[in-house]
Steps between C-alpha positions, in 0.01 A plus 500: 500500500520876528602669823442861575475748783158638390250345274206713367191330369366734231697717269257780423555866599498422876722182483746674261501810721596292790774331297619844389526647852667190638767471234557881515600484862888487503498338844301190387702218341243226483351360180149614400280277280165603354252232389252617234255266329442722199791701388288665223282662777206480253238462766686641804338762708812710452441507132129571518495751785386852447841599654397814692649662810346747742560671836139510597474230760349486841813364678845664547677172409333477162581865430867445585525199279350697209735794573799268459333350188455820317857601562620158367299533185621857430867368529437174302802551273725559794366203693435245233721574189707226362802582284408867500163443323225749606191351678184686383203400714270770339412634843214743484430702812141605420378443854196319660163665537272340757134601496262476804127550553387668818510178707861444399624842593610413860716219379659718234574770752643255756728355228600845392617578850723197509637573166573864579675387816723286281569796280308367191429743216115472517214748473129481598281641231148631558260443211539852360877476493478149360289615219739778409806275516344216301214637287447172308391327833150533626489576876139391544472334846854567571562672833877495520812379309861428586763569243865394506691779344841316496657162553206305349433350162577190298793328322602212272452206741638227262797727432572530872468118543750431227740769617502351848553150356778605265687699773458227759650242263794731416559533877516120544146366548417177327153437340359149466212450255304245710210475738517441871282191574625416848704582802730282717481584869710416810257548792344842413789634286500478127827347373439456121258555214396228257411611145286355236810426297635279773755736634578535875597853604644515851468846659573670824207733452194466279293794387158463345440770250245329280256785494139384505616141505698542823231344711504186290882485518494537873251209539783279350677574820187439713486868575186716480553819315184709435584592143286371213435577132209710397402565143562864381444638168613841350344629180677728244260771379532744211308823569416693174512824696832475672538635852796716597842331490561590866189319618575340833400151611144564608342276769135556532306447827346186345849345460510553121833629384652615169821643374672585168724234335663656194210622284266251674358454846498225753195399708407187698121529480408529145120466538503776770733736311292480183202604716701794636598609147145475371360676805280205566645368825333594818549477879600170652342384834754620737687825447847552638859593430758341277736296711843641569587211736368154537150525352275701267136580558230492234359837405376736240718537191539832325450511127817560298451722191268291275686336209468175307763232574663236290585193701819287469586202709738558796710282716365249753707356782441132578 
């Protein structure tokens, strides 16, 4: 039987980050154990994520969390180095560009006011300025855009995951390659975790960090947690007429987004993006603004400079 102060179910980026911060605290002396069912992380959300970060949110709390996050990423070597080895997370601060049709302008302006109050580096761009700044982007049907000029971009998500895991282990965290299949409770308090391999892990505190599977894990403890898995697919595209290297992550009013990835591009809605590139896609039923907070509204998509694409399969989280 294993006994620990904190047991974390799920050893992806979030679980390993928790282990890292707990073991980094010099005032904590308890043992930290991380239970991860797939140490290869082949199908983990952390490995298949688009790994992006932005300041353009609709709540001060999310903005503050991202402000901390971008600072941490910039200082990855200082924070996560082991034995003096540099940690390169390939951070690219190209910014986010949110596009809105006329009906989405009030939401974009309201969010902008919140972001400016939180000292975010954001600009509102009228169609004329937008066209000058990004000449490869059609501004047809676009009434306003919000561009993050700093502190936004993307990074090497799997690299961050493994850097957190490596540093947490050096700091004393233990990783168990097993799956949590049950909890032992005393009244309403969890006392231990049972694993598929037959191990019993007694813990003072249990943290569920199983990503999209957290709801399923919580049900093992007869607890309702409104988190569930949803299928998401990201496609890798090769545009024969490359867009500028400093292209931001563009989020259209329809919800379609795209960004560079090396010499390729990522996009979650292949059928819709091909329509954009071919100039064949037209207005959806309900125009609106791309979501900067909890939801995105359908709308009219602008047509990116027409160019043929070559499709390659991308990652899919399960």
